[in-house]
Phi, psi and omega in degrees: 000136182274132178289118184295343182270357182247125181281150177290143180303332183274352182282144179288134179292143180288131180287132179296145185297329182282356176259004181289155184300315181298320181291319178298320179296317179296318180297320178296319179297315179298320180297316180296319178296319180297319178294321179296320179287329183281338185299313177300323178296316179297320178298318180297321178293324179293323181286335179095161184293338182266009183294144179217163180301153181290332179219167172098350179279154182301331182266002178265089184245133183244096175292148180243161183295335182274006178092359177269182176204154178249130176210140182058028180079006181243149181252113179292126183098348183229313183301136183257171176304317181300318180290322178293321179297327176292325181286329180235068186294334186246338190257346188275136174241116182255134182197172169268136182238128178248137180294157180303320176247147178087177184251008181295135181230142180228153175267113185225161174219157177213154174241115187296318180230101183248138178252115176255090187066239177261010179254132178247159179172188179260135182242127177242132182241133179245142184235149176285135178206148180294136184298320181295319179293321178300316180294318180292319180294325176296319179294330181271359186302133179279351182203154180218145177215151177267130183245182184304135179087001179089000177290160178245140178243127182247127176287155181266140173290161179304322180293317180290326176298320178294319181291332182284350187302329185269359182295130182277152178287127182250332183202154175231141173233126181238127178245102182297145177293321179277151179283137177251129175257175183299323181296319180293317179298318179299319181292317187276323187251344181086186182286129179287159176287335184201149174237135177235147176255124183278175184294337180261010180090358178288156179248128177260120175263121186253132178232083185297327180298328180263351185069040189231138171230131180244121178264121178251135182293159178292160181288333182225166177101182185294337181262008184297333181265008180289162179271154173292153179232125179253123179245130181240136170222170174298134182307327180295339182248012184298313183299319183281314189276332184241303188297315184301309179293325178292321178295320179296319181290332183273348182288138178293148179297147181291000000 
């Protein structure tokens, strides 16, 4: 009598379910997905916890031999309104801005929430423009609004917007969302060439080689909780555009 629990030597062995073609295919797919998801993590571990982007950070400034500089992917003294609009197709607001007092008008743009690597903040861009054209464009403006601090913002007509495309970038102002203290600035930007104390007790750290001035709030007083302000210009114009007015403001009254 044949034992029903013992297979005949000539009988084909039953294939295990986990060796079937559908299961093997599914397992291979899961393995590939796991490797794809793990690869960025492995790269991050290899780069180390202090790794940062190669460009785009506030302290990554590239001076050029012609006196210009590159920061945030833009070239101060060369990048035009048209090029900036391509870089910020959805977030940029371009307008004429008039100070609360006086008739001075400037061509400016701003990005309310800008990400510079892992640092976020507000970015303001200033452009060179002829004074006569600024006055005429302001008179032709189809709309006006009052903004923070009492300044006025004038929208550009379609014709003036087209004419503004060739205006070159003259200055950048970046206000980080996070507070920067002196120790952080020292670590990221190094020792400044000069320090000036402003009329409100703020300290200006000057870096002429980079065309940069960093305003740090005072340790005490009503402005102690203010944010740091980073101002960038082409290094060739640092003395005129940044140091001279800051030095004048920091000088004691006669």
